[in-house]
C-alpha positions as CSV (number, residue, x, y, z in Angstrom):
1,M,9.5,-43.4,17.6
2,N,7.3,-44.2,20.6
3,F,5.7,-41.3,22.6
4,P,4.8,-42.4,26.1
5,T,1.1,-43.0,26.5
6,S,-1.1,-45.1,28.8
7,Q,-1.6,-47.5,25.9
8,T,0.8,-49.4,23.8
9,S,1.6,-47.0,21.0
10,P,2.5,-48.1,17.4
11,D,5.8,-47.1,16.0
12,G,5.9,-43.5,14.7
13,F,3.8,-40.6,15.9
14,N,1.8,-40.5,12.7
15,S,0.7,-44.1,13.3
16,L,-1.0,-43.2,16.5
17,P,-4.8,-43.6,16.7
18,P,-6.9,-40.5,16.1
19,N,-7.9,-40.2,19.8
20,Q,-4.3,-40.0,20.8
21,K,-3.4,-37.5,18.0
22,R,-6.0,-35.1,19.5
23,R,-3.8,-35.0,22.6
24,I,-0.8,-34.1,20.6
25,R,0.4,-31.4,23.0
26,L,0.2,-33.7,26.1
27,I,2.0,-36.5,24.3
28,I,4.8,-34.2,23.1
29,H,5.2,-32.7,26.6
30,S,5.5,-36.2,28.1
31,A,8.1,-37.3,25.5
32,S,11.8,-37.4,26.2
33,A,14.3,-35.2,24.3
34,A,15.5,-38.2,22.3
35,E,12.0,-39.0,21.2
36,I,11.2,-35.5,20.2
37,D,14.5,-35.4,18.2
38,S,13.5,-38.6,16.5
39,F,10.1,-37.2,15.7
40,L,11.5,-34.0,14.2
41,H,14.2,-35.7,12.1
42,D,12.5,-38.9,11.1
43,D,8.9,-37.8,10.7
44,L,8.8,-34.0,10.0
45,Q,12.1,-33.2,8.2
46,P,11.6,-35.7,5.3
47,K,8.3,-33.8,4.5
48,T,10.3,-30.6,3.9
49,A,12.9,-32.2,1.7
50,L,13.3,-30.8,-1.8
51,N,13.2,-33.7,-4.3
52,P,13.0,-33.7,-8.2
53,L,9.2,-33.9,-8.1
54,Y,9.2,-30.5,-6.3
55,F,11.0,-28.8,-9.2
56,V,8.9,-30.5,-11.8
57,M,5.7,-29.4,-10.2
58,L,7.1,-25.9,-9.7
59,A,7.9,-25.6,-13.4
60,L,4.5,-26.9,-14.4
61,S,2.7,-24.5,-12.1
62,A,4.8,-21.6,-13.3
63,L,4.0,-22.4,-16.9
64,L,0.3,-22.6,-16.2
65,L,0.5,-19.3,-14.3
66,A,2.1,-17.7,-17.3
67,A,-0.6,-19.1,-19.6
68,A,-3.3,-17.8,-17.2
69,L,-1.8,-14.3,-17.3
70,L,-1.7,-14.4,-21.1
71,A,-5.3,-15.6,-21.5
72,D,-6.6,-13.9,-18.4
73,S,-8.2,-17.3,-17.6
74,P,-9.3,-18.2,-14.1
75,L,-9.5,-21.8,-15.1
76,L,-5.8,-21.9,-16.0
77,L,-5.0,-20.0,-12.7
78,L,-6.8,-22.8,-10.8
79,A,-4.9,-25.4,-12.7
80,A,-1.6,-23.6,-11.7
81,L,-2.7,-23.7,-8.1
82,L,-3.6,-27.4,-8.2
83,C,-0.2,-28.2,-9.7
84,A,1.8,-26.1,-7.2
85,P,4.2,-28.2,-5.1
86,F,4.0,-28.5,-1.4
87,N,5.3,-25.4,0.4
88,A,8.4,-27.2,1.6
89,P,10.6,-24.1,1.9
90,L,8.3,-22.4,4.3
91,M,7.9,-25.5,6.5
92,G,11.7,-26.1,6.3
93,L,12.3,-22.6,7.7
94,T,9.9,-23.3,10.5
95,L,11.4,-26.6,11.3
96,S,14.9,-25.2,11.3
97,A,14.1,-23.1,14.4
98,V,12.7,-26.1,16.2
99,I,15.4,-28.7,15.5
100,P,17.5,-26.3,15.3
101,S,19.6,-26.4,12.1
102,W,21.4,-23.5,10.4
103,G,22.0,-25.7,7.3
104,L,18.3,-26.5,7.0
105,M,17.5,-22.8,7.4
106,L,19.9,-21.8,4.6
107,R,18.7,-24.5,2.3
108,S,15.1,-23.6,2.9
109,F,15.6,-19.9,2.5
110,A,17.5,-20.5,-0.8
111,A,14.6,-22.7,-2.0
112,L,12.1,-20.0,-1.0
113,L,14.0,-17.4,-3.1
114,F,14.3,-19.7,-6.0
115,T,10.6,-20.5,-6.0
116,A,9.8,-16.8,-5.8
117,A,12.1,-16.1,-8.7
118,V,10.5,-18.8,-10.9
119,Y,7.0,-17.4,-10.5
120,F,8.3,-13.9,-11.0
121,G,10.1,-14.9,-14.1
122,A,7.1,-16.7,-15.5
123,G,5.0,-13.5,-15.3
124,W,7.8,-11.4,-16.8
125,L,8.4,-13.7,-19.7
126,A,4.6,-14.0,-20.3
127,A,4.4,-10.2,-20.8
128,L,7.1,-10.4,-23.5
129,L,5.2,-12.8,-25.7
130,P,3.5,-11.3,-28.8
131,A,0.5,-13.5,-28.2
132,R,-0.7,-11.4,-25.2
133,L,-3.8,-9.3,-25.7
134,S,-3.6,-5.6,-26.3
135,S,-2.1,-3.5,-23.6
136,G,-5.3,-1.5,-23.3
137,R,-6.8,-4.1,-21.0
138,G,-4.2,-3.2,-18.3
139,L,-3.2,-5.8,-15.7
140,P,-4.9,-9.2,-15.5
141,F,-6.2,-10.7,-12.3
142,L,-6.5,-7.5,-10.3
143,H,-7.6,-9.6,-7.3
144,L,-4.0,-10.6,-6.8
145,L,-3.4,-7.0,-5.9
146,Q,-5.9,-7.1,-3.1
147,H,-4.4,-6.8,0.5
148,G,-7.4,-6.4,2.8
149,W,-8.3,-8.1,6.0
150,L,-9.7,-11.1,4.2
151,E,-6.4,-11.9,2.5
152,W,-4.5,-11.5,5.8
153,A,-7.0,-13.6,7.6
154,G,-6.7,-16.3,5.0
155,L,-2.9,-16.2,5.3
156,V,-2.9,-16.6,9.1
157,V,-5.5,-19.4,9.0
158,G,-3.7,-21.2,6.1
159,S,-0.2,-21.0,7.6
160,A,-1.5,-22.2,11.0
161,L,-3.4,-25.1,9.4
162,L,-0.4,-26.0,7.3
163,A,1.9,-26.2,10.3
164,A,-0.7,-28.0,12.5
165,M,-1.5,-30.6,9.8
166,L,2.1,-31.2,9.1
167,I,2.6,-32.3,12.7
168,R,-0.6,-34.4,12.9
169,Q,-0.9,-36.1,9.5
170,R,1.2,-38.7,7.8
171,E,0.6,-37.2,4.4
172,T,1.7,-33.6,3.5
173,P,-1.3,-31.1,3.8
174,R,-1.5,-30.0,0.2
175,L,-4.8,-28.0,0.4
176,A,-3.5,-25.7,3.1
177,S,-0.2,-25.4,1.3
178,A,-2.1,-24.4,-1.9
179,L,-3.9,-21.6,0.0
180,V,-0.6,-20.2,1.3
181,T,1.1,-20.6,-2.1
182,A,-1.7,-18.7,-3.8
183,L,-1.2,-15.7,-1.4
184,I,2.6,-15.7,-1.3
185,F,3.8,-16.8,-4.7
186,F,1.1,-16.1,-7.3
187,P,1.2,-12.3,-6.9
188,L,4.9,-12.6,-7.8
189,G,3.8,-13.7,-11.3
190,L,1.7,-10.6,-11.6
191,A,4.7,-8.5,-10.3
192,G,6.8,-9.8,-13.2
193,W,4.1,-9.0,-15.7
194,A,3.6,-5.5,-14.2
195,L,7.4,-4.8,-14.4
196,Q,7.5,-5.7,-18.1
197,A,4.2,-4.1,-18.9
198,G,5.2,-0.6,-17.6
199,F,3.9,-0.7,-14.1
200,P,7.1,-0.6,-12.0
201,Y,5.5,0.9,-8.9
202,A,2.9,-1.8,-8.9
203,S,5.6,-4.5,-9.3
204,A,7.5,-3.0,-6.3
205,G,4.3,-3.0,-4.2
206,L,3.6,-6.6,-5.1
207,L,7.1,-7.7,-4.2
208,A,6.8,-5.9,-0.8
209,L,3.4,-7.5,-0.3
210,C,4.7,-11.0,-1.0
211,A,7.6,-10.5,1.3
212,A,5.2,-9.4,4.1
213,Y,3.0,-12.4,3.4
214,A,5.9,-14.8,3.6
215,A,7.4,-13.4,6.8
216,A,3.9,-13.3,8.5
217,A,3.3,-16.9,7.4
218,L,6.6,-18.0,8.8
219,L,5.8,-16.3,12.1
220,C,2.4,-17.9,12.3
221,A,3.8,-21.4,11.6
222,L,6.5,-20.9,14.3
223,I,3.8,-19.9,16.8
224,T,1.7,-22.9,15.8
225,F,4.6,-25.3,16.4
226,W,5.1,-23.6,19.8
227,A,1.5,-24.0,20.7
228,A,1.7,-27.7,19.8
229,G,4.6,-28.1,22.2
230,L,7.5,-27.6,19.8
231,P,9.0,-24.2,20.7
232,P,12.3,-23.0,19.3
233,R,15.1,-25.1,20.9
234,R,18.5,-24.0,22.2
235,G,20.2,-20.8,21.4
236,A,20.2,-21.3,17.6
237,G,16.5,-21.9,17.5
238,W,15.7,-18.7,19.4
239,V,18.0,-16.7,17.2
240,L,16.1,-18.0,14.2
241,F,12.8,-17.1,15.9
242,V,14.0,-13.6,16.6
243,L,15.2,-13.3,13.0
244,A,11.7,-14.3,11.8
245,I,10.1,-11.6,14.0
246,G,12.6,-9.0,12.6
247,L,12.0,-10.0,9.0
248,T,8.2,-9.8,9.6
249,V,8.5,-6.3,11.0
250,L,10.8,-5.1,8.2
251,A,8.6,-6.7,5.5
252,L,5.5,-5.1,6.9
253,L,7.1,-1.7,7.1
254,G,8.2,-2.1,3.4
255,F,4.7,-3.1,2.5
256,V,3.1,-0.2,4.3
257,S,5.4,2.2,2.5
258,T,4.5,0.9,-1.0
259,K,0.9,-0.3,-0.6
260,H,-0.5,2.9,-2.1
261,H,1.0,1.9,-5.4
262,L,-1.2,-1.2,-5.4
263,T,-4.3,0.9,-4.6
264,Q,-3.5,3.4,-7.4
265,T,-2.9,0.5,-9.9
266,I,-6.2,-1.0,-9.1
267,A,-7.8,2.4,-9.6
268,L,-6.0,2.9,-12.9
269,N,-7.2,-0.5,-14.2
270,T,-10.8,-0.3,-13.0
271,T,-13.5,1.7,-14.8
272,P,-15.3,3.7,-12.2
273,P,-19.1,3.8,-12.2
274,P,-20.6,6.9,-13.7
275,I,-22.4,9.5,-11.5
276,G,-25.4,11.4,-12.9
277,T,-25.0,11.9,-16.7
278,P,-21.4,12.6,-17.3
279,T,-20.4,14.0,-20.7
280,Q,-17.3,13.3,-22.7
281,P,-14.5,15.3,-21.0
282,G,-12.7,17.6,-23.3
283,V,-12.5,21.2,-24.3
284,V,-15.5,22.5,-26.0
285,L,-14.8,25.1,-28.7
286,Q,-17.7,27.5,-29.0
287,P,-17.2,30.4,-31.4
288,T,-18.2,33.7,-29.9
289,Q,-19.7,36.2,-32.5
290,T,-19.1,39.9,-31.9
291,P,-22.3,41.8,-32.7
292,L,-21.9,44.3,-35.5
293,P,-22.6,48.0,-34.7
294,P,-25.8,49.3,-36.3
295,T,-25.3,51.3,-39.5
296,A,-27.5,54.1,-40.7
297,T,-29.3,53.7,-44.0
298,L,-27.7,55.9,-46.6
299,P,-29.7,57.6,-49.2
300,A,-29.2,56.6,-52.8
301,P,-26.3,58.7,-54.2
302,T,-27.2,61.1,-56.9
303,T,-23.7,61.2,-58.2
304,A,-21.1,58.5,-58.5
305,V,-18.8,58.0,-55.5
306,Q,-15.3,58.4,-56.6
307,N,-13.5,56.9,-53.5
308,P,-15.8,54.6,-51.6
309,I,-14.7,53.9,-48.0
310,V,-14.5,50.2,-47.0
311,T,-15.1,49.6,-43.3
312,A,-13.5,46.3,-41.9
313,L,-15.9,44.4,-39.7
314,P,-14.6,42.6,-36.6
315,S,-13.7,38.9,-37.4
316,I,-15.3,36.0,-35.6
317,T,-12.7,34.5,-33.4
318,P,-13.4,31.1,-31.8
319,T,-12.6,31.2,-28.1
320,P,-12.0,27.8,-26.3
321,T,-14.1,27.4,-23.2
322,L,-12.2,25.6,-20.5
323,V,-14.2,22.8,-18.9
324,S,-14.1,21.9,-15.2
325,A,-14.1,18.2,-14.4
326,L,-14.4,16.1,-11.2
327,I,-12.3,13.2,-10.1
328,R,-14.4,10.0,-9.9
329,S,-12.4,7.3,-8.1
330,D,-13.1,6.1,-4.6
331,S,-9.3,5.5,-4.0
332,G,-8.3,8.8,-5.7
333,V,-5.9,9.2,-8.7
334,I,-2.3,10.1,-9.4
335,V,-1.5,13.4,-11.2
336,R,1.7,12.8,-13.3
337,S,4.1,15.3,-14.9
338,E,3.8,13.6,-18.3
339,P,1.3,11.2,-19.9
340,G,2.1,7.6,-19.0
341,S,1.9,5.4,-15.9
342,T,5.7,5.6,-15.4
343,A,6.0,9.4,-15.3
344,S,6.9,11.1,-12.1
345,V,4.1,11.8,-9.6
346,I,3.1,15.4,-9.0
347,T,0.4,14.8,-6.4
348,Y,-2.6,12.7,-5.5
349,L,-6.2,13.9,-5.8
350,N,-9.2,12.5,-3.8
351,D,-12.6,11.6,-5.1
352,L,-14.7,14.5,-6.4
353,T,-11.8,16.9,-6.5
354,E,-12.4,19.6,-9.1
355,L,-9.8,20.5,-11.7
356,V,-9.7,22.2,-15.2
357,L,-9.2,20.4,-18.5
358,L,-6.7,22.2,-20.7
359,G,-7.9,20.5,-23.9
360,E,-4.8,18.4,-24.7
361,R,-5.1,14.6,-24.9
362,Q,-2.5,11.9,-25.5
363,E,-2.7,8.1,-25.5
364,K,0.1,6.1,-23.8
365,D,0.4,2.8,-22.0
366,G,-3.1,1.9,-23.3
367,L,-4.7,4.8,-21.5
368,V,-6.0,8.2,-22.6
369,W,-4.4,11.0,-20.6
370,E,-5.9,14.5,-20.1
371,K,-3.8,17.6,-19.4
372,V,-5.3,19.4,-16.4
373,R,-4.7,22.4,-14.2
374,L,-5.1,21.9,-10.5
375,A,-6.6,24.3,-8.0
376,D,-3.1,25.5,-6.9
377,G,-2.2,26.2,-10.5
378,K,0.0,23.1,-11.1
379,I,-0.2,21.5,-14.5
380,G,-0.3,17.7,-14.9
381,W,-1.8,14.7,-16.6
382,V,-4.6,12.4,-15.3
383,S,-6.1,9.3,-16.8
384,A,-9.3,10.4,-18.6
385,R,-11.3,7.4,-17.4
386,F,-11.4,9.0,-13.9
387,L,-12.8,12.3,-15.1
388,I,-16.4,13.4,-15.4
389,T,-17.3,16.8,-16.8
390,A,-18.7,19.3,-14.4
391,T,-19.5,22.9,-15.5
392,P,-17.5,25.3,-17.7
393,A,-14.7,26.9,-15.7
394,K,-15.0,30.6,-15.0
């Protein structure tokens, strides 16, 4: 394809000299509709095609991700990222609104769901293997649960770079694709692990987070194409663009409604720093002795006592002293109806909230749970690692 320029241009936009590529928007604006169609179909669409190599690299990356979850190895996680295939489904969805093409959109969306299912299944199967470490260590790679401004900024920058470099470069931009893949697909592996390991709420939160990431990345890529002079074209393209906006809004709403599960999961799997000199929480049994009443000294009997009177002394009864404790978790903790991370939620308690330990402990899901009484009289169970002993309750 030849975009009109003041110089003789080589065939194909990707063969243009670098100084002409820097004026990409001007070149595209001055091109005819036929030249733009040729550029979209001949230069960009082949990069988003799904070939056998894509599925081979996907299987290898998913296998390495499962091994990384099993071994809790950052090195294997990096290897899984390096082996991840180019994010062709996301770029195919973006391109389908510019061409436009319903067929390309459906194929790309199906490929996106298939890729997500492969990573999710890898984590789920890894949690089934007997070789995994003891369940007491909780979830591996807690950083995949993070969803702060840094992760969202990385997603926006990565997806914009991915779209811009796809337009400007002959080769597929794999580094930018790896960044987007790490944010969208790798948490799905942890979601599968969490579902099998007994953290269904964390799994649901991760699924909502990945859906929000994918929708936001698609919207950023569409905007980048538009800024480069390739807006959605014709009615079908604009319909796809509006659908992308709607999916982004719905995914973000779903994520907002479930993100507290991610925060609570991080809190449950992170040991909080001690404050002061905390003692081991529990019920301290201190026997209380009842003082004996003073007795008078009897004179020595002169005659034998026929029927001595035996006086029963009060027995010593140990009385348990209930101990108050404080919540120690910056993000708060969940109070559940039974011990275990899957039990129903009674309420949430903030950091430094006071409660009373009732002296009953159970171990479940690799965590020690304390039975507690709240200030409003409710009875529930809290993970013991988030409790520090305060003073004996009155």
